[in-house]
C-alpha positions in Angstrom: 142.2 26.6 76.9 145.2 28.1 75.0 148.0 25.8 75.8 150.6 29.0 75.2 149.8 30.0 78.5 151.7 26.7 79.8 155.2 27.4 81.1 157.8 25.6 83.3 157.6 27.0 86.8 158.9 31.0 87.0 158.3 31.6 83.6 155.5 33.6 82.6 154.5 34.0 78.9 156.0 36.6 77.1 152.4 38.4 76.1 151.3 37.8 79.8 154.2 39.1 81.3 154.1 42.5 79.3 150.8 42.9 80.5 151.9 42.2 83.9 154.7 44.8 84.0 152.3 47.0 82.3 149.5 47.0 84.0 148.8 50.0 86.4 148.1 49.1 90.2 144.8 48.5 90.6 143.9 48.3 87.0 140.6 46.5 86.5 140.1 46.8 83.1 140.4 45.0 79.6 143.7 45.4 77.9 143.7 48.4 75.5 145.2 47.6 71.9 145.2 50.4 69.9 141.8 52.1 69.4 140.3 48.7 70.1 139.5 47.0 73.3 140.3 43.5 73.7 139.2 40.9 76.0 142.2 39.6 78.6 141.6 36.3 78.2 143.8 34.6 80.7 142.4 32.0 82.9 139.8 32.5 85.8 141.2 30.4 88.8 139.0 29.3 91.7 141.1 28.7 94.4 138.3 26.4 96.4 139.6 25.6 100.5 138.1 23.8 103.0 138.6 23.8 106.7 139.7 21.3 108.5 139.2 18.6 105.7 140.7 15.1 106.6 142.2 13.3 103.7 139.9 10.6 103.7 136.5 12.8 103.9 135.6 12.0 100.8 134.7 9.2 98.4 137.2 10.0 96.0 140.4 7.9 96.8 143.7 9.8 97.5 145.3 6.4 98.8 146.0 3.6 96.2 142.6 2.1 97.5 139.5 2.9 99.1 138.7 2.9 102.9 135.5 2.6 104.4 135.2 6.5 104.9 135.4 6.6 101.1 132.5 4.5 100.8 130.8 6.0 103.7 130.8 10.0 102.2 129.2 11.1 99.6 131.3 13.8 97.4 129.7 13.2 94.0 131.5 16.4 92.7 135.3 16.0 94.0 134.7 12.5 91.9 133.5 14.8 88.6 136.5 17.5 89.6 138.8 14.6 90.0 137.4 13.0 86.6 138.2 16.3 84.5 141.5 16.9 86.6 144.5 15.7 88.2 144.3 14.4 91.7 147.8 15.0 93.9 147.8 12.2 96.5 150.8 13.3 98.9 149.9 17.5 99.0 151.2 19.1 102.2 150.0 21.9 104.6 150.8 23.2 108.0 148.9 20.9 110.9 146.7 24.4 111.7 144.9 26.6 110.0 146.6 29.8 110.1 150.1 28.8 108.7 149.0 27.5 106.1 146.5 30.1 105.0 149.6 32.6 105.7 152.3 30.6 103.8 149.7 30.3 100.9 149.1 33.7 100.9 152.9 34.6 101.2 154.4 31.9 99.5 156.7 31.9 102.7 157.5 28.6 104.7 155.8 28.7 108.2 159.4 28.6 109.7 160.1 31.8 108.0 156.9 34.1 108.4 156.5 32.6 111.9 152.7 32.7 112.1 153.3 29.0 113.5 149.8 28.8 115.7 146.4 30.0 114.9 145.7 33.7 115.4 142.3 35.6 116.9 143.1 38.5 119.2 145.8 41.0 118.6 148.8 40.6 121.2 147.5 37.3 122.7 149.4 33.8 121.4 147.1 30.7 121.4 149.5 28.4 122.9 148.1 26.1 125.5 150.5 26.1 128.6 153.4 23.9 129.4 155.0 23.2 132.6 158.6 22.5 130.8 158.9 24.5 128.2 158.6 28.5 127.4 157.1 29.5 123.9 158.7 31.7 121.6 157.3 35.2 120.9 155.7 34.2 117.3 153.9 35.9 115.2 150.6 35.9 116.9 149.2 38.7 114.9 149.3 37.3 111.3 150.8 38.4 108.3 150.2 42.1 106.6 150.9 44.3 103.7 152.1 47.0 106.0 154.7 47.3 108.5 153.7 48.9 111.5 152.5 45.9 113.8 154.2 43.6 116.1 154.2 40.2 116.2 153.6 40.4 112.3 155.2 39.2 109.0 154.6 41.7 106.2 154.5 40.3 102.5 152.9 41.0 99.3 149.9 38.8 98.4 149.7 37.0 95.5 145.9 38.4 95.2 147.6 41.7 95.3 149.6 40.8 92.3 146.5 39.2 90.4 144.6 42.4 91.2 147.2 44.9 89.8 147.8 42.8 86.6 144.1 43.1 86.1 142.2 40.5 87.7 138.9 40.8 89.7 139.7 39.2 93.3 136.6 37.7 95.1 137.1 36.5 98.5 134.2 34.5 99.9 134.2 32.7 103.6 137.3 32.4 106.1 140.0 34.5 106.2 142.1 33.9 108.9 145.4 35.5 108.1 145.6 38.5 111.1 144.5 39.1 114.2 141.7 41.3 115.1 142.9 45.1 114.8 145.4 44.8 112.7 145.4 45.1 109.0 145.9 41.2 108.3 142.5 41.0 109.3 140.4 42.2 106.4 140.9 40.5 102.9 140.5 44.1 101.5 144.1 44.9 102.6 145.3 41.9 100.6 144.1 42.7 97.5 140.4 41.9 97.3 137.7 44.1 95.5 135.1 42.1 97.3 134.6 40.3 100.8 132.0 38.4 101.6 132.0 37.5 105.6 135.7 36.9 105.6 137.2 38.4 109.3 139.9 37.6 112.0 138.2 34.2 113.2 139.1 31.1 112.3 135.8 29.4 112.8 132.1 30.3 113.2 129.9 30.4 116.1 127.2 28.3 114.0 125.9 27.2 110.5 122.5 27.9 111.5 120.7 30.8 109.7 118.3 29.9 112.5 120.9 30.9 114.9 122.0 34.1 112.8 125.3 32.3 112.3 126.3 33.6 116.0 124.5 36.8 116.4 121.4 37.6 119.0 117.8 39.0 118.4 119.3 42.6 118.7 121.8 41.7 116.0 125.0 41.7 118.4 127.7 39.2 117.4 127.6 36.4 120.8 131.1 35.4 119.7 134.4 36.5 118.4 133.5 33.5 115.6 130.0 35.1 114.6 130.4 35.0 111.0 129.5 38.7 109.6 127.4 39.9 106.5 125.2 37.1 106.0 122.5 39.2 107.6 119.8 38.4 104.9 119.7 34.6 105.6 119.0 35.2 109.6 116.4 33.7 110.7 115.9 31.5 107.6 116.9 27.8 107.3 119.6 28.4 105.3 123.2 26.8 106.2 126.5 29.0 106.2 127.8 26.7 103.6 124.9 27.6 101.1 124.8 31.0 102.1 128.3 31.5 101.0 127.6 30.1 97.6 124.6 32.1 97.3 126.5 34.8 97.8 129.8 33.6 95.6 127.7 33.2 92.6 126.4 36.5 92.9 129.7 37.8 93.0 130.2 35.4 89.9 127.1 36.9 88.2 128.7 40.4 88.7 132.2 39.6 87.5 130.7 38.0 84.6 130.0 41.5 83.4 133.0 43.1 84.1 134.9 41.4 81.0 138.2 40.6 82.7 139.2 37.5 84.2 138.5 36.6 87.7 140.2 35.1 91.1 137.8 33.5 93.3 138.9 32.2 96.5 136.3 30.5 97.8 136.8 29.4 101.4 134.5 27.6 103.5 134.2 27.8 107.3 133.1 24.0 106.3 133.9 21.2 107.8 135.4 23.1 111.1 133.6 22.9 114.5 130.7 23.1 115.6 129.7 20.1 114.6 125.7 20.7 113.5 123.3 19.0 111.1 122.6 20.2 107.3 119.5 19.1 107.2 119.5 18.9 103.4 121.4 15.4 103.8 121.0 14.6 107.3 118.1 11.4 106.9 120.5 9.7 104.3 123.9 9.1 106.6 121.5 8.1 109.6 120.1 5.4 107.2 123.6 4.5 107.1 123.6 3.5 110.9 125.6 6.8 112.0 125.4 8.1 115.1 124.0 11.7 115.1 127.1 13.8 115.5 128.8 11.0 112.7 126.0 11.9 110.2 126.0 15.8 111.1 129.5 15.6 109.9 129.0 13.8 107.1 126.5 16.7 106.1 129.1 18.8 106.8 131.2 17.2 103.9 128.3 17.1 101.5 127.1 20.2 102.3 130.9 21.5 101.1 130.9 19.1 98.0 127.5 20.7 97.0 128.9 23.9 97.0 132.0 23.0 94.6 129.3 21.4 92.2 126.9 24.9 92.2 130.0 26.6 91.6 131.2 24.1 88.6 127.4 24.4 87.0 127.8 27.8 87.4 130.7 28.1 85.4 129.2 25.7 82.5 125.9 27.3 82.1 127.9 31.0 82.1 130.3 29.3 79.2 133.7 29.8 81.7 134.0 26.2 82.3 136.7 25.9 79.6 138.5 28.9 80.7 138.9 28.7 84.6 141.4 26.8 86.2 139.8 25.2 89.7 142.2 24.3 92.8 140.5 22.4 95.8 142.4 21.6 98.9 142.5 21.4 102.7 144.3 23.6 104.8 145.2 21.0 107.5 143.9 17.7 108.6 140.8 16.5 110.0 140.0 17.1 113.4 140.3 13.7 115.2 141.1 14.9 118.5 139.6 17.3 121.2 136.4 18.1 123.4 134.0 17.6 120.6 135.3 13.9 120.0 136.3 12.6 123.3 132.8 11.3 124.0 133.5 9.4 120.6 136.6 8.9 120.1 137.8 9.2 116.7 141.6 9.4 116.1 141.1 6.7 113.1 138.8 9.4 111.6 141.9 10.0 108.6 142.9 6.4 108.6 145.0 5.1 107.3 146.7 8.4 108.2 148.0 8.7 111.9 146.5 11.4 114.3 144.8 14.7 112.7 144.5 18.4 113.3 147.3 19.7 115.2 149.7 16.8 114.5 153.2 16.4 113.0 152.2 12.5 111.9 150.6 12.5 108.3 147.1 12.9 109.8 147.7 16.4 110.3 149.4 17.3 107.3 148.5 15.6 104.3 145.7 17.3 102.2 143.4 16.3 99.8 144.0 18.1 96.2 142.8 18.3 92.4 143.5 20.9 90.1 141.7 21.0 87.1 143.3 23.2 84.2 141.3 22.8 80.7 143.1 21.7 77.6 146.4 21.2 80.4 145.5 18.6 83.0 145.3 15.5 81.5 141.5 14.1 82.8 141.7 11.2 85.4 145.3 11.9 86.3 147.1 10.8 89.7 150.3 12.8 90.7 152.3 11.2 93.6 155.1 14.1 93.9 154.5 15.8 96.7 153.6 20.0 97.3 153.6 22.1 100.0 150.9 24.6 101.3 153.6 27.7 100.0 153.5 26.4 96.7 149.9 28.0 96.1 151.6 31.2 95.3 154.1 31.0 92.9 151.6 28.4 91.2 148.7 30.9 91.0 150.6 33.4 89.4 152.3 31.6 86.8 148.9 29.8 85.9 147.9 33.8 85.2 151.2 34.8 83.8 151.9 37.4 86.2 155.7 38.0 87.5 156.5 38.3 91.3 160.0 38.9 91.1 159.8 42.2 93.0 158.1 40.5 96.2 159.5 41.9 99.2 159.4 38.5 101.1 161.7 35.3 100.5 159.3 33.0 98.3 159.8 29.2 99.7 157.6 28.0 97.1 157.7 26.3 94.2 155.2 26.1 91.2 153.6 23.1 90.5 152.4 23.9 87.1 155.2 21.8 85.8 153.3 18.8 87.4 149.9 19.5 85.3 151.3 20.2 81.8 154.3 17.5 82.0 157.5 20.0 81.9 158.9 18.2 84.6 159.1 17.4 88.7 159.7 20.3 91.0 159.7 18.0 94.2 162.9 15.9 92.8 165.7 16.8 94.9 163.7 19.0 97.1 163.2 18.8 101.3 159.8 19.8 103.1 159.9 21.5 106.1 157.7 22.1 109.1 158.4 23.8 112.1 155.8 24.3 115.2 157.8 25.5 118.4 153.8 26.0 119.8 151.6 23.8 121.8 147.8 23.4 120.1 144.8 23.6 122.1 144.7 19.8 122.1 146.3 16.7 123.0 147.2 13.6 120.9 149.4 11.3 119.1 152.2 13.5 117.4 150.5 17.0 118.8 153.5 18.9 120.5 156.2 21.3 120.0 157.9 20.1 117.0 160.1 20.1 113.4 159.7 17.9 110.6 161.3 17.5 107.5 160.2 15.2 104.7 163.0 13.9 102.1 161.9 11.7 99.3 160.2 8.4 101.2 161.6 9.4 104.4 160.1 11.9 107.1 161.6 12.5 110.3 160.3 14.2 113.7 162.0 15.8 116.0 160.2 16.8 119.5 161.9 19.8 120.8 160.9 19.0 124.8 162.1 15.6 124.8 164.7 15.6 122.3 162.9 12.3 120.8 163.4 11.6 116.9 161.1 9.7 115.0 161.9 8.3 111.6 159.6 6.8 109.0 159.2 5.5 105.6 156.1 7.0 104.4 155.4 5.0 100.8 156.2 1.9 102.9 154.7 3.2 106.2 151.6 5.7 105.5 150.0 4.6 109.2 153.7 6.0 110.9 153.4 2.4 112.8 157.7 1.6 112.3 159.5 3.8 114.0 163.1 3.4 112.4 165.3 5.4 114.1 166.8 3.2 115.9 167.6 1.0 112.9 168.7 3.8 110.5 171.0 6.0 112.4 172.4 7.6 109.1 169.4 8.7 107.7 168.5 10.6 111.1 171.7 12.4 111.5 171.5 13.2 107.9 167.9 14.7 107.5 169.1 16.3 111.3 171.5 18.3 109.8 169.3 19.3 106.9 166.6 20.1 108.8 168.6 22.0 111.6 170.2 24.0 108.8 167.0 25.0 107.3 165.6 26.1 110.3 168.6 28.8 111.1 168.5 29.8 107.6 164.6 30.7 107.7 165.3 32.4 111.0 162.4 29.4 112.6 162.0 29.9 116.3 162.2 27.4 118.9 161.1 26.7 122.4 163.1 27.0 125.8 163.4 25.3 129.2 161.8 26.7 132.0 163.9 25.1 134.2 166.9 26.8 133.0 166.0 29.3 130.5 168.4 27.5 127.6 166.8 27.0 124.1 165.6 23.6 123.1 168.6 21.9 121.2 168.0 22.4 117.2 167.5 18.2 115.5 171.3 18.6 114.5 172.8 19.0 118.3 171.3 16.2 119.4 
């Protein structure tokens, strides 16, 4: 890998910047130099995103020690990737899928884009009902690149920038950026030239080819979650994770012939519910003494890991390994609550982190993340600086040498390229913010209508309904067991002020009280 491509955040290499500015929209061809055709040798990029993956759902320890989950699950290809690249111990996202994915796609914080809960049907919020709170009219239709749809955040995706600059763009798997019958439901509308199985739904009806991934014998979807576009695998024993991987490899085979860099968004439906067993790995985990459900969950994890390994193998076999960046990340915390687990409580699934998906606690927002950039990342390195989901946007474009200063939306994200090449630390002096003025569809510790700030070692959670504030020193108390709000009122006051100021500036929403019609106070108003 040519190190000349690596610069500090926001700065594109001169040659690549010139290319980006000179490329016509939609140009998918190589760079022209006089009468010769020169290959565009910018790096390929694979963004491998896993759905609902807990921080400890892997044999790779993202903490300073191994946990029993690291010993239980087997993810040899995540180990392989971590040995080659940089492991991030404090990578964050929103606690629910759509907010994270919309932040990644737009570079905007969820407080700003207002897609603060999961999306599905047009004009239909997905919040749980409350006797106390009137929830705000959030952007339940998701994001789009064109105006005209109510309750939608309009933005230009980083994928569109990549395509316009000459990248061949491939989407494979879960999309979940916009509601059904809105522009945001289709990956094609965000700059993807290829779409494999991506649509409005944020989950899947079935992983099983035998069940046609949620289609009846007449070929009709049995659910809004039925996976489209995998008909060739119907009535086979091909697990959905494997089917998506096979299709992604076919798309890469095609991309290889184009003589242009590619961007592959490998966005797995795994390891989202339903918890169905992948028979390729089931016996192994039963032999470890797991229940059927626990073993099935472990097979979802290992099937995802096999997909990662298959893609890495393809890169090596096709001579692309030395010119391909791989970003591995989860979109929200592991699913540690809800109907699927109530017969088998697993609140400690994300241990040592507290709770899971939907929660403002670390178990809901801290994600596994690994980045491998050949010739740039130090093999086997670890980074303790924190990053947030919206950082994907500027980081990918910096990696590709593409300018984005004409984006119509405000970019909250910061490029983490300086963390990869040692040029600096964009987390220094930076606060991370979350706003969830909603009610997710489950209950559990830390699940409620909340806003949160992480500032250095400190983390403040504010509950809109009760006005309660909790304060934790995360490095000292990763499990958030010791609320220090009473002991450190100075820190509570400082962070409340910073959180309230940011939320107002970003145009964030807040719920109201049904009894009075008055909005819940901002955190600095209590």
